[in-house]
N, C-alpha and C positions, 0 to 999 in steps of 0.2 A: 501737742500739749505734753508736758512733762508728767510722768507717773507720780501721783500723789504719794504712793508708798515710798518711792525713792526720796521724795522731799521729807517725808516724816521720819524715815529710818536713817537717812544719811544727809542731814541738812548741811553739814560742813562741806560735802562735795558740791552741793548747789551753791553755797556761799562762795566757794573758790571759783566756780564757773562764772558767777556773776562778776566777781572781782576781775577775772581774766577778760571778761567782756567789757570792762570799764563801766560797770553799772553798780548802783548802790544796793543796799540790803533791805531797804524799807519794804518793798513788795514781798520779798521772801518772808519777812517777819510777820506781815499781815496774813499771809497764807498759812503759816504755821499756827498763828493764833486762831484763825477761823477754823482750821482743821481740828484743833484741840476743843474748841467750843462745840463743833458739830459732833465729835465723838462723845463728849460729855453729855450733850443733849440726847443723843441716841441711847446712851447708857441709862439715863434717867427714864426715858420713855420705856425701855425694856423692863426696868424695875417696876414702874407703874403698871405696866401690862401684866407682869407676873403677880403683883399685888391684887389686881382686879380679878385675875383668874382664880387666885386663892380665895378671894371673897365670894366668888360665884359658888365655889364648893361649900363654903360655910353657909351661904344662903340656903342651899339645898338641904343641908343638914338641919338648919334652924326650922325650916318649913316642915321637914319630916318629923321633927320633935314638937311641932305645934307652938314653937317659941316665936310668935308673931312680932313681938316687940324687937327681939334681936334681929329677926329677918328684915324688918323695916329699916332698922339702923344700918344694917350691912348694905341694903339696897341703896340707901342714901349715900353711903360712903362710895359705893361702886359708881354712882352717878357723878359724884365729885371727881373721882379718878378719871372717868371718861372725859369730863370737861377739861381736866388738867392735861390729859394725853392729847386731846384735840389742839389745845393751845401750844403744847410742846411740838406737835407735828408741824404746825404752822411756823413756829419759830425755827425749827430745824430746816424746813424748806427754804426759809429766808436766808439762813446761814449758808446752806448748800448753794443757793443761787449766787450769793455774794462771793463765796469761795470760787465758784465756777468762773465768774467774771474776772476775778483777780488772776486765776490760773491762765486765762486767755492772753494776758499781758506778759506772762513769764516766758522768756526766750528759751530755745533749746539748749541743752548741755553740750558744749563743744566736745568733740572727740579728743581722745588722748593723742590722735594722729595730727591734730591741728596745732600749728605753731602758736606759742604764747607770745602775744605782743599787744601794744597799745593802739596802734593805728596802721594805716596802709604802708607807712614807712617800714614797718616790721614784717611785711609780707615777704615770702621766700620764693625766689625764682627757681623753679624746679628744672626747667630745660628750655632751650630755644631751638627754633628750626628756621633755616633759611637765612640769607644775608640781605639786609636792606640794600637796595641798589643805590648807586651814587651817580646819577645822571650828570652830564656836562652842562645841563640847562637847569633853570629854576622851575621846579614843579609848581603849577598853580594849585592852590588849595581848592577843594571842591566848591567852597562858597563863592569863589571868584570864577572858576571854570564854568559852573552851571549857568549863572546869569549871562556871562559873556557869549556862550554858545546857544543860549535859549533853551537848554535842556533841563534846567532847574529854575523854577519860578517861585521865588520867595514872596515877591510883592503881591501877586494875585492870591497866593495862599493866605497871606495876612488879610487881604481884603475879604476873603471868604470866611476865615475862621479865627483870625488873630495871629499873634506871635507864636512861633515854634510849630508851625505847620509847613508843609512843602508840597509843591506840585512838580511831578516829573513829566517830561514830554518826550515824544518821539523815541529815539533809540535808547535813551536812559530808562524810559518806562518799560520798554521791551526787555532791556537788560535786567531790570529788577525782577520781572516775571520769569526770565530765564534762570536767574539765580535761585529763585524760590523753587522752581520745578526741578532743577538740578539737585538741590538739597533733599527734596522729598524723594526723588528717585534713588538717590544714593542711600538714604536711610532705609527705604523699602528693601533695597538689595541686601541690607544687613539684617533683615528679619524684623524690622519695626512694622507694626500694624498702623497704617495711615488712617487718621480719623478726621472728619470734618465736624466742627463743633460750633455751638452758639457763641456769639461774641458778647451776649448779654446774659448775666446769671443772677440768681437770687442771692440774698444776703447770706443764707446758710451755706451756699457754695463758697463764697469768699471767706467765710468764717472757718470752714473746714481746712483750708490750706494755709491759714495764718495771715491772710491779707487783712482781715478784720479781727478785732476792733482797732488794733494799733495803727494801721495805715489808712484809715478811712479818709483822712484829709487829702491823701494823694490819689484817691480813686474818683472816677467820674460816676456819680450817682444819678439815677433817673427817677424823678418823681412823676406821678404819685405812686408808682409801682414798687418803689424801694428795690429797684434792680441796679446792677452795676455793669459798666463796660469793663471787660476783662483787662487786667494789666499784663497778662501773659496767658498762653494756652495751657500752661501748667495747671491753672486753676480748674478748668473743666476736665482736663485729662485725669487729674487725681480724683476729683470729687465725683466723677462718673461712677466710681465703685463705692461711694459712701453708703454706709449701713449694709454692706454686703460681705459675704464670705466668698473669697475668690476661689473658684473651682479650677481644677486643672493644674498643670505644672507651672512653677515659678522659674525664671522671671517672666513677667509680662512686659512687653516693650511697645510703646506707642510713640508715634510722631504726628505732628499736626502743624499746619500753617494757621496763623491767625494775625489779624490786625491787633495791636496792643495799644491801650489807652492809659496814659499816666499824667496826672496833673504836675508831677515833679515839684510838689509844694516845698518851698524853702531852698530850691536849687538855683534860683535866679542869680545871674552873675557868672554861672559856670557854663561853659560851652554854649554861649548864646549865639554864636555864629554857626551857620550851616546845619547839618543833619545829625550831629552826634547826640544831641539831647532834645528830642522833640516830643510833643504830646501824643502823637499818633505815629506808630511805626509798625512794620511787618517783621515777623519772626517765625522761624521754624523751630518747634520745641521738641525735646526728647524727654520722655518720662518712663521710668522703670518701677515695677513692683517686684520686690525680691524677698527671698528668705533672709532673715536677720543674719545668718551665719555667712552669707556671701555678698552682703551689700557693699563692702569696701572693695572687693574684687570687681563688682559691678560698676562702682564709681570710676575705677581706672578704665574699664572698657567704654563706658559712656563718654568719658573725656576723650578717649582715643577716637571714638566715632565723630565727635565734634571737631577734633584736630584734623581728621582726614579730609574734611571739607576744605580747610585752609591749605592743606598740602596739595590737594588736587587742583586748587586754584593758584598754587605756587605763590602764596602770600606769606611773607616772613611773619613769624609770631613767636610768642613765648608763653609758657605755662607758669602760673604763679599760684602758690598755696597761700590762701588768705589766713591771716593770724586771727586769734580769738577776738581782738578788738575791732576787726573789720568784717567778720563773717555776718551773713544775714540773720535775721530774727529766727527763722525756722531751721537754719543749717547747723549740722554738726561738723561737717568738713566741706570746704569749697575750694575748687580750682577755678581761677579765672584764666581764660585764653585772651591774650592781648595781641592785637595785630599791629604791624608797623604802619604808621601814618606819617608820610613826609610833611604834611602841613603842620603837624605838632612836633616833628623831629623826635618822636618817641613812640612807644607802644601804648595803645588804648584798648580798653576792654571791648571784646566782641562776643564773649560768651562767659557765663558762669555755670559751672557743673557742680552740683551739690548732692550730698547724702544727708537727708534730714532724719534718717533712721525711722523710728516709729512716731515721730512728733506729729506729722499730719495724719497718720493712720489712727492715732488715738482721738484726734479731733473729729475725724470723719467716720470712725468706727469701721475700718477696713481690716478684715482678718483673713486668716487661712488656717487650715488644719494641718498640724505637723504629723510626723510618722506615727505618733501615739494617739492620733485623732483628737488632740487637744487644740483648742482655738487660741491663736496667737496673733498679734498685730504684725502686718507686713512692714517692711522697710520701703520707703519711697525715695526715689532719686529723680532729679530733674536737671536739664541743661539746655542751653540754647544751641541749636545746631544748624544755622547760626542766626544772629540778628541780621536781617536781610539788608536794611538800610545802611548799616555800618559796613557790611560786606561790599555794597555798591560803592561807598565812599573809598574803601581800601583799593578797589579796582581802579576807580577814577584816578587816584593819586599814584598808585604803584605801577600802573600800565600806561601812564600818560607819555605821549610822544612830544618831541620838541615842537612839532607843528600844531600841537594842541589837540590832536586826535587821540583816541583811546584804543589800544589793542584789546581785543576780546580774548580772555583766557581760553586756552585750547579746549578745555572740557565744556565750555559754554558755546563754542562755535556751532555745534549741532542744534542747539536750542535757538540760537540767534539767526543762523543762516548767513552769517557774515563774520569777517575777521577783524574789521575795524569799524569804529563808530565815531561820530563827531564831525 
C-alpha cells in the first residue's frame, strides 16, 4: 500500500508513476477527494468535541450559580452536539473504509531505478549467460517429447482436472523432485531459512501481499470457508510476520517449496501447449525482509541467488529489467530471469525477482526498530528460485539427445542416481 502522506503531499509524483505504468488518473483523484473529505470530517468532529467540552465547563458554572434555565439550555445543546459527533464519527468511518478500499487498488510507485516504458518491448536486457547450443538434430518440444515417451500425460490430467494440468511419470516425476530438492539445498547453503507452509490461506493473508482485491478473479477460492489456494509461496512467507515487529538483525531470508494455483484468467490462447502456463505448478520461492537502506543491494543478491540455480544447471539465460509498463502491481523494481527454450527458439521467463519496498509491509503492518528505536516498515523482496516445472521443461529441451533420451545435469545426478533418463 502506498503511504497516504506521500499521495497527499506529492500527488504529482503519484500521477507520474501511474502515467509511467500506463494507467489512468481516476483512482488517484478519488483517493485525494476521499482523503480531503476524511480530514475535513475529522476537523469538524474535533471542533464539535471542543465545543462540547467548553459547554461542560459552562454547565458547571451555571449550576454553581443556581442558573437552572441556562444549565438546562446548555445541557440540551451538549446533547445535540453528542448526537452530531456520533453521526460524524459514523460518516468518518464510512469515508475511511471507502478510502482504504480505493487504496488497495493503487499499485506501487515504480523505483527511479526502473526503466520507463510502455510494454514488455521496452524491457531492458541487463546481461546474458551461456550460449544456446545448436544441435545437429531437431529438438522435440516438451509437449511432443512427453507424450511420445509416456513421461508426460496431458490426456489423463485433463480427464482428472480439465485443461492446463499435467501428470509426470517415472523418471520425469523423479527429476522434478530432484530439481526441487537441489534448489532448496542450494538456497539453504546460502543462509536461507527453509519453511514448510500451508497451501490454503485466509482472505486477510492474500490481501496483505497485494493479491487481493485486484487479482481475485485469478485466484482459486474455496467456499464456504472463504479460503484461497496460494498463487505463490511468497504470500504466506511474507504474511507470516503480519502485525509483527521483527526482532533481531535484518535481513531475514526465507525459502519454501510450494504448489502454486492460478486460474490465469484472460490468458487463454497464450502458451496453451505444454507446461509453460498451467493452473497448478511447483515453485521454490525466495523472500527477504530488509532494512530500507539496503533493499536494492538485497535485490541484486536475491537475483544472483536465483541465477546461481541456472548456472549450476548450465542452462543459458538472460536477466531483463522490466519497464514501468510491465512490472507487477506490488513491484517497485523487477528483474525477470529468462531461460533459453529451443521449442520457442527464444528466452522465456523462469523467475521474477522484485523489490516491493514497503508496499506489502504497510498492508501487513510488518515493522522493525531502527537504531533510534523508532518503528519503521521493513522492505520486502521476493523471487522465484526457480519455477520447478519450467526448469524441468528447460532441461528436457536443452539436454535432449538425438536418440530422444535426456542427459541429467551434473548437479542433479546425486539426487537422481543416474546420468540419463528416457
